[in-house]
ROKOL-655124 format. One record per residue (C-alpha): residue in three letters; x, y, z. Coordinates in steps of 0.1 Angstrom, whole numbers, plus 5000, padded with zeros to 4 digits. Each point is the difference from the previous one (the first is absolute). Layout:
alaXYZ;...
END
This chain:
unk546487461167;unk496649935024;unk496750114996;unk498950325020;unk497649915026;unk496650184999;unk498750265023;unk497749955025;unk496750114989;unk499150375011;unk496550125009;unk499750264976;unk496450115009;unk501250325026;unk501650094969;unk497349984978;unk497950185023;unk502350295005;unk500050054963;unk496549984996;unk499750245028;unk502150294986;unk498249914965;unk497050065017;unk500550345020;unk502350114968;unk497049974979;unk497850175026;unk497849685006;unk501149995043;unk500949655012;unk498649664989;unk498049815024;unk501349694987;unk503249884984;unk500749654989;unk499449825034;unk500150325017;unk497450175019;unk500150335013;unk498149965036;unk499850355013;unk499550324991;unk503150214997;unk501550175033;unk501350334995;unk502550205017;unk501550404991;unk502750175022;unk498250055032;unk498549595002;unk503449874985;unk500849905037;unk496849795005;unk501949774969;unk503650015006;unk501150155031;unk503749974999;unk500450064963;unk497750284993;unk502550305007;unk502349824965;unk496650064982;unk499350345013;unk503750134991;unk499749884961;unk496250214997;unk497849715009;unk496450094994;unk497949725001;unk499849615003;unk497049714987;unk500649685018;unk498649754980;unk499349585012;unk499849754977;unk499249625009;unk500249674982;unk497649725010;unk503249785013;unk499850305028;unk503350154982;unk500050415005;unk501250294978;unk500450355014;unk500150254974;unk501350355009;unk499550284982;unk502350295009;unk499450374986;unk503750165003;unk499150314983;unk502849994977;unk502549734981;unk502750145025;unk498449965031;unk499149664989;unk503549924994;unk501350175031;unk497149785021;unk500549664986;unk503850014989;
END
Protein backbone atom coordinates (compact mmCIF):
# COMPACT_ATOMS: atom_id res chain seq x y z
CA UNK A 1 0.00 0.00 0.00
CA UNK A 2 1.35 3.42 -0.97
CA UNK A 3 2.15 6.05 1.60
CA UNK A 4 -0.34 8.95 1.60
CA UNK A 5 1.05 12.15 0.11
CA UNK A 6 1.68 14.96 2.51
CA UNK A 7 -0.54 17.98 2.15
CA UNK A 8 1.15 21.17 1.00
CA UNK A 9 2.02 23.60 3.78
CA UNK A 10 -0.72 26.08 4.59
CA UNK A 11 -0.26 29.56 5.95
CA UNK A 12 -2.34 29.40 9.12
CA UNK A 13 -1.71 32.97 10.26
CA UNK A 14 -5.00 34.39 8.91
CA UNK A 15 -6.93 31.78 10.90
CA UNK A 16 -4.84 32.43 13.99
CA UNK A 17 -5.33 36.16 13.57
CA UNK A 18 -9.11 35.79 13.36
CA UNK A 19 -9.12 33.53 16.44
CA UNK A 20 -7.02 35.94 18.48
CA UNK A 21 -9.07 38.92 17.37
CA UNK A 22 -12.34 37.17 18.20
CA UNK A 23 -11.03 36.22 21.64
CA UNK A 24 -9.87 39.79 22.28
CA UNK A 25 -13.20 41.25 21.23
CA UNK A 26 -15.16 38.74 23.31
CA UNK A 27 -13.06 39.66 26.33
CA UNK A 28 -13.76 43.36 25.77
CA UNK A 29 -10.14 44.06 24.90
CA UNK A 30 -10.60 45.29 21.34
CA UNK A 31 -8.32 44.32 18.48
CA UNK A 32 -4.60 43.72 19.01
CA UNK A 33 -2.07 45.93 17.22
CA UNK A 34 -0.01 42.87 16.23
CA UNK A 35 -0.54 39.14 15.95
CA UNK A 36 2.60 37.23 15.06
CA UNK A 37 3.96 38.80 11.88
CA UNK A 38 0.69 40.67 11.19
CA UNK A 39 0.55 44.36 12.14
CA UNK A 40 -2.53 46.59 12.15
CA UNK A 41 -1.83 49.42 9.71
CA UNK A 42 -4.79 51.78 9.94
CA UNK A 43 -7.48 52.78 12.39
CA UNK A 44 -10.72 50.95 11.66
CA UNK A 45 -13.15 52.23 9.09
CA UNK A 46 -16.69 52.27 10.48
CA UNK A 47 -19.93 52.10 8.52
CA UNK A 48 -23.59 52.24 9.50
CA UNK A 49 -26.84 51.69 7.59
CA UNK A 50 -26.42 54.92 5.62
CA UNK A 51 -22.69 54.76 4.89
CA UNK A 52 -22.42 51.03 4.10
CA UNK A 53 -22.90 51.95 0.42
CA UNK A 54 -19.56 53.78 0.56
CA UNK A 55 -17.87 50.45 1.30
CA UNK A 56 -19.89 47.96 -0.72
CA UNK A 57 -22.09 49.54 -3.30
CA UNK A 58 -23.75 46.52 -4.93
CA UNK A 59 -24.09 44.14 -1.97
CA UNK A 60 -25.10 46.56 0.79
CA UNK A 61 -28.82 45.98 0.34
CA UNK A 62 -28.44 42.25 1.12
CA UNK A 63 -26.98 43.10 4.52
CA UNK A 64 -29.54 45.83 5.22
CA UNK A 65 -32.38 43.38 4.46
CA UNK A 66 -31.10 41.10 7.22
CA UNK A 67 -30.81 43.64 10.03
CA UNK A 68 -27.39 45.20 9.37
CA UNK A 69 -26.41 47.65 12.11
CA UNK A 70 -22.71 48.35 11.70
CA UNK A 71 -19.45 47.26 10.08
CA UNK A 72 -15.85 47.79 11.16
CA UNK A 73 -13.05 47.12 8.67
CA UNK A 74 -9.52 46.56 9.96
CA UNK A 75 -6.42 46.06 7.80
CA UNK A 76 -3.40 44.03 8.88
CA UNK A 77 -0.18 43.64 6.88
CA UNK A 78 2.92 41.46 7.12
CA UNK A 79 6.44 42.68 6.44
CA UNK A 80 6.42 40.81 3.11
CA UNK A 81 3.51 43.01 1.97
CA UNK A 82 0.71 40.44 2.31
CA UNK A 83 -2.49 42.09 3.52
CA UNK A 84 -5.48 40.80 5.44
CA UNK A 85 -8.75 42.68 5.72
CA UNK A 86 -10.92 41.88 8.74
CA UNK A 87 -14.60 42.81 8.46
CA UNK A 88 -16.64 42.69 11.66
CA UNK A 89 -20.38 42.93 11.03
CA UNK A 90 -23.06 43.67 13.62
CA UNK A 91 -26.13 42.04 12.11
CA UNK A 92 -28.33 42.59 15.15
CA UNK A 93 -29.17 38.93 15.72
CA UNK A 94 -27.93 35.42 14.93
CA UNK A 95 -30.84 35.06 12.51
CA UNK A 96 -29.80 38.21 10.66
CA UNK A 97 -26.20 37.01 10.43
CA UNK A 98 -27.32 33.62 9.16
CA UNK A 99 -29.57 35.21 6.55
CA UNK A 100 -26.87 37.54 5.28
CA UNK A 101 -24.08 34.99 5.13
CA UNK A 102 -25.98 31.82 4.17
